[in-house]
C-alpha positions in Angstrom: 0.0 0.0 0.0 2.8 2.4 0.9 4.6 1.7 -2.3 1.5 2.6 -4.4 1.3 6.0 -2.5 5.0 6.6 -3.3 4.3 5.7 -6.9 1.4 8.2 -7.1 3.4 10.9 -5.4 6.3 10.3 -7.8 4.1 10.4 -10.9 2.3 13.6 -9.6 5.7 15.3 -9.0 6.8 14.3 -12.5 3.6 15.6 -14.0 4.0 19.0 -12.2 7.7 19.2 -13.1 7.0 18.3 -16.7 4.3 20.9 -17.0 6.6 23.6 -15.7 9.5 22.4 -17.9 7.2 22.6 -20.9 6.1 26.2 -20.2 9.6 27.3 -19.3 10.5 26.5 -22.9 8.2 29.2 -24.2 10.2 32.0 -26.0 7.4 34.3 -27.1 3.6 34.8 -27.1 2.1 37.0 -29.8 -1.4 38.2 -30.5 -2.9 40.2 -33.3 -6.0 41.6 -34.9 -6.7 42.6 -38.5 -9.5 43.7 -40.7 -9.7 43.4 -44.4 -12.1 46.1 -45.4 -10.5 48.9 -43.4 -8.9 52.3 -43.7 -6.2 53.4 -41.3 -4.4 51.1 -38.9 -6.0 47.8 -39.9 -3.4 45.4 -38.4 -2.2 45.5 -34.9 -0.2 43.1 -32.8 1.9 42.6 -29.7 4.8 40.2 -29.1 5.8 39.4 -25.5 9.1 37.7 -24.7 10.7 36.6 -21.5 14.3 37.1 -22.6 14.6 40.0 -23.0 11.5 40.7 -20.9 9.6 43.1 -23.2 6.5 43.7 -25.2 6.7 45.0 -28.8 3.5 46.5 -30.0 2.9 47.5 -33.7 0.2 48.7 -36.0 0.0 49.3 -39.7 -2.4 49.8 -42.6 -3.2 47.1 -45.1 -1.8 49.3 -47.9 0.9 52.0 -48.1 -0.7 55.1 -46.8 1.4 58.2 -45.8 -1.3 59.2 -43.3 -0.8 55.9 -41.5 2.8 54.9 -41.4 3.7 51.6 -39.7 4.5 52.2 -36.1 6.2 50.0 -33.5 7.0 50.6 -29.9 8.9 48.6 -27.3 7.6 48.4 -23.7 9.2 47.0 -20.6 7.6 43.8 -19.3 8.6 42.4 -15.9 9.7 38.8 -15.4 6.7 38.5 -13.1 4.3 39.7 -15.8 6.0 37.2 -18.2 5.6 34.3 -15.7 1.9 35.2 -15.2 1.3 35.2 -18.9 3.1 31.9 -19.5 1.1 30.4 -16.6 -2.0 30.8 -18.8 -0.6 28.5 -21.5 -1.1 24.8 -21.6 0.9 23.8 -24.6 -0.9 20.4 -24.9 -4.2 22.2 -25.2 -2.9 24.9 -27.5 -1.1 22.5 -29.9 -4.2 20.4 -30.1 -6.3 23.3 -31.4 -7.0 23.6 -35.2 -4.8 26.2 -37.0 -8.0 28.0 -38.1 -11.2 28.0 -35.9 -14.4 28.9 -37.5 -14.5 31.4 -40.4 -12.2 34.3 -39.4 -12.7 37.4 -41.4 -16.1 36.3 -42.8 -18.5 39.2 -43.3 -15.6 41.5 -42.5 -15.7 40.4 -38.9 -12.0 40.7 -38.4 -9.3 38.1 -37.8 -7.6 37.5 -34.5 -4.7 35.2 -33.9 -2.4 33.9 -31.2 1.1 32.5 -31.8 3.3 30.8 -29.3 7.0 30.0 -30.1 8.8 27.6 -27.9 12.0 25.6 -28.0 10.6 22.7 -30.0 8.2 24.6 -32.4 5.8 27.3 -33.3 2.0 27.3 -33.4 -0.5 29.9 -34.6 -4.2 29.7 -34.0 -6.4 32.0 -36.1 -10.1 32.7 -35.2 -12.8 35.3 -35.6 -12.4 38.6 -33.9 -13.9 38.8 -30.4 -14.9 35.1 -30.5 -14.0 32.8 -27.7 -11.7 29.8 -28.1 -12.5 26.8 -25.9 -9.5 25.7 -23.8 -7.6 29.0 -23.9 -10.2 31.5 -22.9 -8.1 33.1 -20.1 -5.1 33.5 -22.5 -7.3 35.0 -25.2 -8.8 37.6 -22.8 -5.5 38.5 -21.2 -3.9 39.0 -24.6 -6.8 41.2 -25.7 -6.4 43.3 -22.6 -2.6 43.6 -23.3 -3.2 44.6 -26.9 -5.6 47.3 -25.8 -3.3 48.5 -23.1 -0.1 48.8 -25.2 -1.6 49.9 -28.5 -3.5 52.7 -26.9 -0.3 54.3 -25.8 0.7 55.4 -29.3 
C-alpha cells in the first residue's frame, strides 16, 4: 500500500515538473487583430518575450498610406508579468487546437490570432475577432487586454 502512494506521489511530481518544464521553454507569445475592409491602422499586434523581458506593439495599414505609417513601440515587461502570462498557457491544449477555428474574417468580422513560439516549435491559431476559443479563454482575454493597453499608448 505504501509503495502505491509513493508511486502516485512520484508520478504527480513528475507531471508537475514536466508541465513547468514545458512552459519554461516558451520563447514568445504574440497576438494580433486585423480587418480586411478597413482604412487606417487595420493590423495590430503585440509580441511578449521573456528574454529579454519586453512587449513590442505594432500597428500598420493594409496598404501603403502616408497618413498611417507603420508604427512600432517597445515596452518593458517584468519577469513576473511574463511568468503570469506563461502560466495561462497549456501547450498540450494549444497545440491540439486547429490552426483555423471557424471562419475568421467572414462578413468582415475581423481576424484574431495567437502565436506561441517555444524551443521545439511554433503554433499559430487564427479565429474570428472577439470570438472565444475553448480551452484557452483566459489566455485570449489576457492578450486582448494587453493589446488594448499597449496599442492605446501610441
